[in-house]
Each structure stands twice: as C-alpha cells, then as structure tokens.
C-alpha positions, 0 to 999 in steps of 0.5 A, spaced: 663 679 577 662 684 571 668 690 572 665 698 572 669 702 568 672 709 571 672 715 568 675 721 572 673 729 570 679 733 570 678 740 571 681 744 565 685 749 570 688 742 574 690 740 568 693 747 566 697 747 574 699 740 572 703 742 564 705 748 569 710 743 573 712 739 567 715 745 565 720 748 571 722 755 567 714 756 568 711 759 575 705 755 577 702 761 581 701 768 577 703 774 581 696 778 581 698 785 585 706 786 588 707 788 596 706 796 597 710 799 602 705 805 606 708 811 609 713 811 615 710 814 622 717 817 621 723 818 616 728 822 620 731 818 627 737 820 631 738 815 635 742 817 641 743 815 649 735 816 650 732 811 646 737 807 643 733 801 647 726 803 644 723 801 637 724 803 630 718 806 626 714 800 624 714 799 617 708 796 614 706 794 606 700 791 603 700 784 602 703 781 595 698 776 592 700 770 588 693 767 587 693 766 595 699 763 595 702 764 602 708 769 602 715 771 605 717 778 605 725 780 605 726 787 607 732 790 607 736 797 608 742 800 604 746 806 606 745 810 598 752 814 599 756 807 601 751 802 597 752 798 602 746 793 603 743 789 610 738 785 611 732 788 615 728 782 617 723 776 614 717 775 616 710 772 612 706 778 617 705 785 613 709 789 617 715 789 621 718 791 628 724 792 630 729 794 636 733 802 635 740 798 638 739 793 632 737 798 627 743 802 630 748 796 629 746 794 622 747 802 620 753 800 623 755 795 618 754 799 612 759 805 613 755 810 617 758 815 621 755 816 628 752 823 630 751 824 622 745 822 618 745 818 612 740 817 606 737 810 607 732 806 602 728 801 605 726 795 599 722 789 600 722 783 596 716 777 595 717 770 595 711 764 595 714 760 601 717 753 599 717 756 591 723 758 588 720 765 585 720 772 588 718 779 585 721 787 588 716 791 591 711 796 588 715 801 591 721 803 597 722 807 603 726 812 604 729 814 611 734 818 614 738 815 620 742 818 625 747 813 628 750 813 636 756 810 639 755 809 646 763 809 646 763 817 646 758 817 652 764 819 656 769 822 652 770 829 653 777 830 649 779 829 642 779 822 640 780 818 633 777 811 631 782 806 629 780 802 622 782 795 621 781 794 614 779 801 611 775 803 607 771 798 611 768 801 617 764 799 622 764 804 628 761 799 633 767 794 632 772 800 631 776 802 637 777 809 639 784 812 641 785 819 644 789 825 646 786 826 654 792 829 656 791 835 650 798 835 648 796 833 640 798 825 641 794 819 640 794 814 645 790 807 645 790 799 644 786 795 638 785 788 638 788 787 631 786 781 627 790 775 625 788 776 618 789 785 618 794 787 613 792 795 614 789 800 619 786 807 617 786 812 623 778 817 622 778 823 626 773 822 630 768 829 629 769 829 622 771 822 619 777 825 615 782 820 615 788 823 620 794 816 617 792 811 612 800 809 611 802 804 616 802 796 614 802 792 619 807 786 621 803 780 622 808 776 627 808 783 632 802 787 630 796 782 631 793 781 638 791 786 643 797 792 641 797 799 643 797 804 637 800 810 638 803 817 634 808 821 635 809 830 635 808 829 627 803 826 628 806 819 625 801 813 627 804 806 629 802 799 632 806 795 638 807 789 640 802 784 642 800 784 649 796 780 654 795 782 661 795 780 669 795 782 676 802 782 681 803 783 686 803 781 694 796 781 695 795 775 688 797 768 689 804 769 685 806 774 690 812 779 685 814 773 682 809 770 677 802 773 674 794 772 675 793 772 668 786 776 666 781 773 660 781 779 655 772 779 651 773 781 644 766 784 645 768 789 650 776 790 650 776 788 657 780 785 660 778 781 667 780 776 672 777 773 678 781 772 684 783 771 691 787 776 694 790 777 700 792 784 704 798 786 699 799 791 693 798 790 687 799 792 679 797 791 672 803 789 667 803 786 660 807 779 657 810 779 664 814 784 665 815 790 666 816 795 660 809 796 660 805 797 667 800 800 670 798 804 677 795 809 680 792 815 676 791 822 679 783 820 679 779 814 682 780 808 678 784 811 673 791 809 671 798 811 670 804 808 667 809 806 671 805 808 678 804 807 684 802 800 687 794 799 689 792 796 695 788 791 697 786 791 705 781 786 706 783 779 703 777 776 699 775 774 692 775 779 687 773 781 679 778 786 677 777 788 670 782 793 665 779 798 661 785 799 656 779 802 650 778 809 653 780 813 648 787 813 651 784 814 659 785 808 662 781 805 668 779 799 672 775 797 677 775 791 683 769 789 687 768 783 691 765 776 690 763 771 692 764 767 685 767 761 686 772 759 680 778 756 680 784 757 679 787 757 672 792 752 672 797 747 677 804 747 676 808 741 676 814 742 681 818 736 682 825 733 682 825 734 675 826 742 676 828 743 682 821 743 686 820 750 682 813 752 684 813 758 679 815 754 673 811 755 667 814 749 663 810 744 667 802 746 668 796 744 668 789 747 666 783 749 667 779 752 661 772 752 665 776 754 672 771 749 674 776 745 679 778 739 674 785 739 671 788 736 665 794 736 660 800 733 658 808 734 661 814 732 659 819 728 664 825 728 662 829 723 667 828 716 671 824 715 677 822 722 679 817 725 685 812 731 683 807 735 687 801 739 684 802 746 687 795 751 686 798 758 685 791 761 686 791 757 694 797 756 695 796 749 696 801 743 695 796 737 693 800 730 694 798 722 693 794 720 699 795 712 698 796 708 692 796 709 685 791 704 681 792 700 676 788 705 671 793 711 673 788 714 679 789 716 686 786 720 691 789 726 693 790 731 699 796 733 703 800 727 702 806 725 700 810 725 693 807 722 686 812 718 683 813 715 676 819 711 675 819 712 667 821 719 663 816 720 657 810 724 656 804 723 661 797 726 662 795 729 668 788 730 670 786 733 676 779 734 679 779 738 687 772 737 689 772 729 688 781 730 690 782 725 685 787 725 680 790 720 675 797 720 672 797 715 665 803 714 660 801 718 654 804 721 647 803 719 640 798 712 638 797 708 633 789 707 633 784 704 628 780 697 626 787 694 624 790 694 631 788 690 638 783 695 641 780 698 635 778 705 635 776 705 643 783 705 644 790 706 642 797 703 642 802 708 645 808 709 641 816 709 646 819 716 645 826 716 644 828 724 647 835 724 642 832 722 636 825 725 637 822 719 633 816 714 636 816 707 634 812 701 636 812 694 634 805 691 633 802 685 630 795 688 626 790 684 622 788 687 615 784 694 616 785 702 617 789 706 623 791 713 624 796 716 629 793 721 634 795 725 640 795 723 646 788 719 646 785 725 643 782 727 636 784 735 636 792 733 633 791 727 629 795 724 623 792 721 616 793 721 608 800 719 606 806 716 610 811 720 607 806 726 608 802 726 613 797 731 614 791 732 619 785 729 619 787 726 614 784 720 610 785 712 613 791 709 612 791 702 611 795 695 612 794 688 611 796 683 617 802 681 619 807 685 624 810 691 624 814 696 627 812 703 626 816 709 626 813 717 627 816 723 626 811 728 627 815 735 626 817 732 619 810 729 618 813 722 616 813 716 618 815 708 617 813 701 617 817 696 617 815 689 616 818 683 622 
C-alpha cells in the first residue's frame, strides 16, 4: 500500500507561542490592560460596637486583561504611618467582600491604635493563574480606618496596654492593666510568651509609652504574670502563675487544688467540676501568697477576700477573669457537661496511702474518663489503688490481672506489683477496665526480635540510674525509645544521642546495651 506524505500547516501565532515557551524569560501572555480600582462607597470607616459584626465597604475593580487568560487578584492593606502591609484578600473575581471584624484584626496587625483614625492604602496585584507573572494595579485606593477594641467597653477607669516586644504593637493581642481604685498605681495580668525579652506600657488613651525600661527574666517572668506599678510609676513583672480552686466545696477540700485551664485567646481561666455544698476560693500556684475571695460588688474579686459559698451540690463551670484592667471578676454557672476528673492519684504502700500526692498521678488530658501515665514504684511487693479526686472514689481490682496486664476495676481489692520499676498505668472509667504494664526505656528496630512493632524493655538500676539489657540481634537498625511511644526517642551516635536522631546500626550477635538517658549516651558490648 502506498504511503501518504502528511504535511501540517502551523499558524504563525502558534509558532510564536512555541518560541516563547522555549525562552523562560519571555512571557507567553501580554498584559493588555491593568486592573483599575473603582471608587469605594465609603472611604472613611469608624468601627465600633454597633458595626463590628457588619461588612466593610465592597472593593471593586475593572478586570485586567492578559489575552483572555484567567487572572487572580491579590489585594493588600498598608498602614501609611507604620508602613506595615497585610493581605486583605485573594480572589479571581473583580470584587472583594470582607467582614469588619477581619479588617479590625488586620488593622491591629499593622500597629493601629483603637479609637484613632489612620490613613491606609489599598493596592492590587494581578497575576495569571498557574503562571509566574504579575503586574501591579493601575491605581490604589486611599481609606481611613478607625479600629475598635472591645476590651475597653466596660472599663471606666484609667487603663494602659502592655505591649510585649514593643515597638511591635497589636491591641487585640495586648493585655490591659488598670487603676480601678484611682490611686495612681496600675495592676493587671499578662500572658508573656517564652521568647519575650521586654515589654512596654502604653497609656490607653494617648498611646504614649509610660514605661519601656523593663527587661524580663525568662526564668520567672514568662507565662501568666502580674504587671504592676509602684507609687513612683515603676513597672515590674511578677512570677508565673497557674490558678486553681480550693475549699470544702471542691473535691480536694482545703488540701489540694482543683486546677483551672487557661485559654490564651481570651486570657480566661476555667474549671468544670462537681461541687458539694461548702466554700471555696481562687489561689495561685497551690499556695496562699496570691489568693482571691469576694469583692465589694457582685462577681468581683478582692485579694484575700472572704470565701465564696456554694449552697447547692452540682457540677459547675467556673471562670476566672484576671484581665479586666485590674478589676478582676469571676462567673459560676450550673452545667450538665459530663467530664471526668483531670487526674487520678496512685496511693499505695510505697507512699503511705497518700491520696493527695502529686508524685504518683495519671492524667486524662481530654477529660474523657480515660487516664494514663507512667509512675516509678521504688520498692518490691507493693500494693496500690486508684483515687479519683473529683468523686472521692477509691478504685481497686476486681478479679485477676491477665497476662497482658489488663484487669477489671471497681470497689475491689488492692492492685499488686511484685517488682520495683517503671509502670505504665491506664484506666478507662467508662469500660471499668485498667492495665498495669512494666515499661521504661526500650530497644526497638528491625534488628530486634519484634521489629519496629514492639520494643524490648530494658532493666532499670535505681542506684546508677542506668538502663541495661542483654539481647540477641540480627543485622539491621534500632533506636532507644521511652515507654512505648515516639514522643521521646534517641538515635544518632552512641556517644551523643539526640532526640529523633537517625537510626543506629548493628551487626548480628549477642550484646549488652547500657543507656544513660540523662547524659544521652549508650554503650553496646558484644558478649
């Protein structure tokens, strides 16, 4: 059969496109028209309580034209005074709708002051979708924005902002301290991050710097701390505090705090717990140096004030507000929320059956009735039970311990372990089951008996504080890890082990492994 010669005629425009593709520096598409803003309906926006949940004036523009290519638009907002620029939005449409609350937060990021009008420039950059090419817009928009700070809504006394890392200032992330007594001294609580080195205090009305001479001590002045001034106007930061409830109405009575949880976003401390009829107070760091009771007004606090009274036994949500510019408040309400205690203590023969100890504790981070933790039992032939701080219940073993360490729990007998050492304890109060399994540092890896699926627990010497084990391995890799999980694991080099380090290698044989987790070193000796 005779073959046909086939010829294709390629249009000149397509040939140019191919040529352009061969040169990575030459754009395939030509910008025929830049994006141009239309005038904005309201160029002066003052945000306040009445409109903070509303919409910012819609920003529109005429489309850019790149020979008909799909276009993406990046719209930015720049504070003309501070020079800081933030992203307003990104879209393939020719308009941008945005909530006032979002604009308010973005203005705070640029260093704007609440209640004070600032000049801003809105700019646009157009870019071809899925192509590395962009052109700035033909024009910009000028707007004035007055941001709003809801924190000052209820503050009728002199107040100041504490700006960590000043001159960076974000009023939404800054705490307020205040002078509610009108005596010229300021006080308040601030959450200071670990990497902070200094802070400045700014007057709440003029935003002038009142104090910028303080250098924080990262060992004591990070976390939730008090900021206060003396009569001479000198400001200083206090020690880190954590907060709890204590009293006859709480599960720990007057002996042990019911811990409160901290919300970094709001600065509020919260506890959800069952109360009996009785009394309680708020205190810091499980001590009496800093404690609060009843204030002069309803739901206010006073240092060292009288106890609060709980008349009805019930579960309550208790909130502690120490960030209201020096005038501290609390709230308490009944709840049907079902949460477990935060922890169970482990009283036993090894601690004289002390059910208030903080040294032998397992926790439930999710408060979902499932508890776990690792404890060290220091002596031989010991007995213990679980104690629920929230309910006051003693929990023992019902029946026998299975080979895997599991057993049923209830109003049962003491739980027994024959050897001293580290044990991983788990409790499921919904299923009424528990387990006790010897644990500690393990050797794990393809070189070991169970591969990467299960570790071989090493033996602990409480005198030398070393871990050791003699095992037979095959050619392969291995690591050291703690208590059956990967949160803590060592690899790298035996003389300088590191967290998450590379796998270690070994040849087949019988070896004695000795690990010093404190020094982060190990030895492996052939037998």
